[in-house]
C-alpha positions in Angstrom: -64.3 -21.8 86.5 -62.1 -24.4 88.0 -60.8 -24.1 91.5 -57.1 -24.7 90.0 -57.9 -20.9 88.2 -59.8 -19.4 90.7 -57.2 -19.8 93.5 -54.2 -18.7 90.5 -56.5 -15.9 90.1 -56.5 -14.8 93.6 -52.7 -15.2 93.9 -52.1 -13.0 90.7 -54.3 -10.6 92.4 -52.9 -10.7 95.6 -49.5 -10.3 94.5 -50.7 -7.0 92.2 -52.4 -5.7 95.0 -49.6 -6.5 98.0 -48.0 -3.2 99.6 -45.0 -4.3 98.6 -45.1 -4.3 94.8 -46.9 -1.3 95.8 -44.5 0.7 97.5 -42.2 -0.1 95.2 -43.8 1.2 92.0 -45.3 4.5 94.3 -41.7 4.9 95.2 -40.2 4.9 91.2 -43.0 7.6 90.9 -42.1 9.8 93.4 -38.3 10.0 92.4 -39.7 10.1 88.8 -42.1 13.5 89.1 -40.5 15.0 91.6 -37.1 15.0 89.4 -40.1 16.9 86.9 -41.8 18.9 89.4 -37.7 20.1 90.7 -37.2 20.8 86.6 -40.1 22.7 86.4 -39.1 24.7 89.8 -36.4 25.4 88.5 -37.1 26.4 85.0 -39.7 29.0 86.5 -37.3 30.6 88.1 -34.3 30.7 85.6 -38.4 32.8 84.0 -38.6 34.4 86.1 -34.7 35.7 86.7 -35.0 36.7 83.2 -38.0 38.7 83.4 -36.1 40.7 85.8 -32.8 41.1 84.8 -33.8 41.0 81.1 -33.6 44.6 81.2 -30.3 45.1 81.3 -29.6 43.0 78.3 -28.8 43.8 74.8 -31.7 42.4 71.9 -29.2 39.9 71.6 -29.0 38.2 74.9 -32.5 38.3 75.9 -33.2 37.0 72.6 -30.7 33.8 72.9 -32.3 33.9 76.5 -35.3 33.4 74.8 -34.3 30.5 73.2 -32.5 28.2 76.0 -35.7 28.7 77.7 -37.6 27.2 74.3 -35.8 24.2 74.2 -35.3 23.8 78.1 -39.6 24.3 77.9 -39.6 21.5 74.8 -37.8 19.0 76.5 -40.1 19.4 79.4 -42.6 18.0 77.3 -40.9 15.0 76.6 -39.7 15.1 80.3 -43.6 14.3 81.0 -44.2 12.0 78.4 -42.5 9.5 80.6 -45.3 9.2 83.4 -47.7 7.8 80.6 -46.3 3.8 82.7 -47.4 2.6 85.1 -50.6 3.9 86.2 -50.8 5.3 90.3 -53.3 5.5 92.1 -56.3 7.8 91.4 -54.5 8.1 88.3 -52.1 10.9 89.3 -49.3 10.2 87.1 -51.3 11.1 84.0 -53.2 14.2 86.4 -49.8 15.0 87.1 -48.6 14.8 82.7 -51.7 16.9 81.9 -50.4 20.1 84.1 -46.9 19.3 83.3 -48.7 19.7 79.9 -50.7 22.9 81.0 -47.8 25.0 82.3 -45.5 24.1 80.2 -47.4 25.3 77.0 -48.2 28.6 79.3 -44.5 29.8 80.0 -43.9 29.1 76.4 -47.4 32.0 75.4 -45.6 34.3 77.6 -42.8 33.6 75.8 -43.7 34.1 72.2 -45.1 37.2 72.8 -42.4 38.6 74.8 -41.0 38.2 71.3 -43.8 40.0 69.3 -43.7 42.7 72.1 -40.6 43.4 71.4 -40.0 42.5 67.9 -38.0 39.5 68.8 -37.1 36.2 66.3 -39.5 33.9 67.7 -38.4 30.7 69.0 -42.0 29.5 69.9 -45.3 30.0 68.5 -46.8 28.4 70.9 -50.1 30.6 72.6 -52.7 29.9 75.1 -55.3 32.4 76.5 -54.8 33.1 79.4 -51.2 31.5 80.3 -51.2 34.1 84.0 -53.9 31.5 85.2 -52.9 28.6 83.8 -49.9 28.8 86.1 -51.9 30.1 89.0 -54.4 27.5 88.6 -52.9 24.7 88.2 -49.9 24.8 90.7 -53.7 25.3 93.4 -54.5 22.0 91.5 -51.2 20.1 91.5 -51.1 20.9 95.6 -54.4 18.9 96.8 -53.1 15.6 94.4 -49.6 16.1 95.9 -50.5 14.1 98.9 -53.0 11.2 97.4 -50.7 8.9 98.4 -49.5 10.2 101.2 -52.0 7.0 102.9 -51.2 4.6 99.9 -48.1 1.8 100.0 -44.7 3.7 100.4 -46.1 6.6 102.0 -45.1 9.6 99.6 -45.7 13.4 98.8 -45.2 14.5 95.8 -42.5 18.0 95.5 -45.0 20.8 94.7 -44.8 23.5 92.4 -43.7 27.7 92.2 -44.9 30.3 91.1 -42.4 32.4 90.3 -42.8 33.6 87.3 -46.5 34.6 87.5 -46.6 36.1 90.7 -43.5 39.0 89.5 -45.7 38.8 86.1 -49.0 39.7 88.2 -47.1 42.1 90.4 -44.2 43.9 87.9 -45.7 42.3 84.1 -42.9 43.2 81.3 -42.6 47.0 81.9 -38.4 46.6 82.7 -38.4 44.8 79.3 -40.6 46.5 77.6 -39.1 50.4 78.3 -35.5 49.1 78.5 -33.3 50.9 76.5 -31.0 48.3 75.5 -33.7 46.3 73.7 -35.2 49.0 72.3 -35.6 48.5 68.7 -33.8 50.6 66.1 -34.5 49.6 62.4 -31.3 50.1 60.2 -31.0 49.2 57.1 -27.9 49.9 54.7 -26.9 49.3 51.1 -23.6 47.5 51.8 -22.1 46.7 48.3 -22.4 47.3 44.5 -21.4 44.8 42.1 -21.2 46.0 39.0 -19.4 43.7 35.1 -18.0 43.0 33.4 -16.1 45.0 35.7 -15.8 49.3 35.8 -13.1 50.6 34.0 -10.3 52.1 35.1 -10.7 55.9 36.0 -11.3 58.9 37.4 -14.1 60.7 38.8 -17.6 59.6 39.1 -18.2 58.1 36.3 -18.4 54.4 35.8 -16.6 53.4 32.3 -18.2 49.7 31.2 -17.3 47.5 28.3 -20.0 47.9 25.7 -20.8 44.1 26.1 -24.4 44.5 25.3 -25.3 43.6 28.6 -24.2 44.3 31.6 -25.4 43.0 35.5 -26.0 44.7 38.8 -25.8 42.5 41.9 -26.8 44.6 45.9 -25.5 43.4 48.9 -28.5 44.4 51.8 -27.5 44.7 55.6 -29.4 44.3 58.7 -28.4 46.6 61.1 -31.4 45.5 63.4 -31.7 42.2 65.7 -35.1 42.0 64.3 -36.1 40.7 60.9 -36.5 42.9 58.7 -38.4 42.9 55.0 -36.9 45.1 52.2 -37.7 45.8 48.8 -35.1 47.7 46.4 -35.1 49.0 43.1 -32.7 48.9 40.6 -33.4 51.4 37.3 -30.7 51.9 34.2 -32.3 55.0 32.9 -30.5 56.0 29.2 -30.1 59.8 29.5 -30.7 60.3 25.5 -33.4 59.0 26.7 -33.9 57.0 23.6 -34.1 53.5 25.6 -36.4 54.5 28.4 -36.2 52.7 32.1 -35.5 49.0 32.1 -36.0 49.2 36.0 -35.9 45.8 38.4 -37.9 46.0 42.2 -37.4 42.7 44.5 -38.1 42.0 47.4 -36.8 39.3 50.2 -36.7 40.2 54.4 -33.4 39.1 55.8 -32.5 38.0 59.6 -31.5 39.9 61.8 -28.2 41.2 61.6 -28.2 39.5 59.0 -27.2 40.2 54.8 -28.7 39.2 51.6 -26.9 39.1 47.5 -28.9 39.9 45.2 -28.3 38.5 43.3 -26.2 40.4 39.2 -29.9 41.9 37.0 -29.1 41.9 33.3 -29.7 45.5 31.8 -28.8 45.7 28.0 -27.5 48.8 26.9 -25.7 50.1 23.3 -22.3 51.5 23.0 -21.3 54.9 23.3 -24.1 55.2 26.5 -24.9 57.4 29.1 -27.4 55.6 31.4 -27.8 57.2 34.9 -28.3 53.8 37.9 -30.5 54.1 40.8 -30.1 51.8 43.6 -32.8 52.7 45.9 -33.9 50.8 49.2 -38.0 51.6 49.5 -39.1 52.2 53.1 -36.1 51.6 54.4 -36.0 53.7 58.1 -33.8 56.9 57.2 -30.5 57.3 59.9 -27.3 59.4 59.5 -24.6 57.8 57.8 -26.5 54.7 56.8 -27.2 54.5 52.9 -30.1 53.5 51.1 -29.5 54.3 48.0 -27.0 55.3 45.6 -26.6 57.3 42.1 -23.8 55.9 39.3 -23.4 57.8 36.1 -22.4 54.4 33.7 -20.7 55.3 30.2 -20.4 52.2 27.8 -17.4 52.2 25.4 -17.2 52.1 21.7 -16.6 49.0 21.3 -16.9 45.5 23.3 
C-alpha cells in the first residue's frame, strides 16, 4: 500500500470514529428511538386502560377499540423497520428493533386471544406462546440495553419501556371482560323478508295466490342480530298438497357478518296450474328467542292459467 493510500485510509478512519460525527449519529438515533419507545408506552397504557374499562363497553365499542389497537400495533412494526440504519454501537438499533417487534407481536397475540374468547370479529391472527412473559422479559432486557450509549459520544440514554398491560393482566386477567353482561354474546338470527315471484295476487286470507307461470321463485333475507359472525343454514321446501309431485327442497348456507343481513337469491320451484302446496322456510339450528322468527310457512295456490 502506498503512503498516499495509507494516509487517505487513516483520514477516513479517523473521521468515521471521531466523536463529533458519532455524537450526532447517537443523538439522532436517540430522537428516533425515544419517539418509538414513547409510542410503545402510549400503546401499552391504552391497552391497559381498555382492559380495565372494557367491561362497561358494548360489544360493538370494544371490537372497534380492539381494531384501533391492532392498527396502532401494526404501525409500531412499520416504525421499527426504520431502525435498521445507521448501525449503532453494539448493534443497539437492531436490538431495539427486535425487542419492539417481539413486544408488538405479544400485544397482537393478546388482542387475538380476547377476540377469540369473547367471540368478537377477528382483527389479527398473530398468536405467540406466553405473550405476558415476552412483555416482561423484553422490558427487563431493554432496561439493561438502554444505557449502552451513556459512555459513547453524545452520552445519550434512552427511554425505558412500561409494563402496564402485563402487570394488569397478571393481577386481574380478563375476568372483567368475560363476566361483563354488556359483552355477553346473545345470538339471534331471524328471517326478515321473503320474496315470492311472480308476486302473489291480492287476496284476503293466508293463502298466497300465484299466477301459474310454471315456476315460482322464493328469495329469503336473513338477519344476524348479534355482534358476532354467525353461520346459518336455511331450508326452503315446497310440498305439493296432492302428493302427486312430492317435495322440492333447497338447503343453503352462509356466514352472516356481525349485525349483518344476507339475501339468498331466489330459488326456482316448478308448479302446475291449480296446484295447492305448502311453502316452508326454516333456519336450521337457529337460537330460539321470544319474538324472533326462525321459520315461516305459507299456503300457495296457483291460478288456473298463467
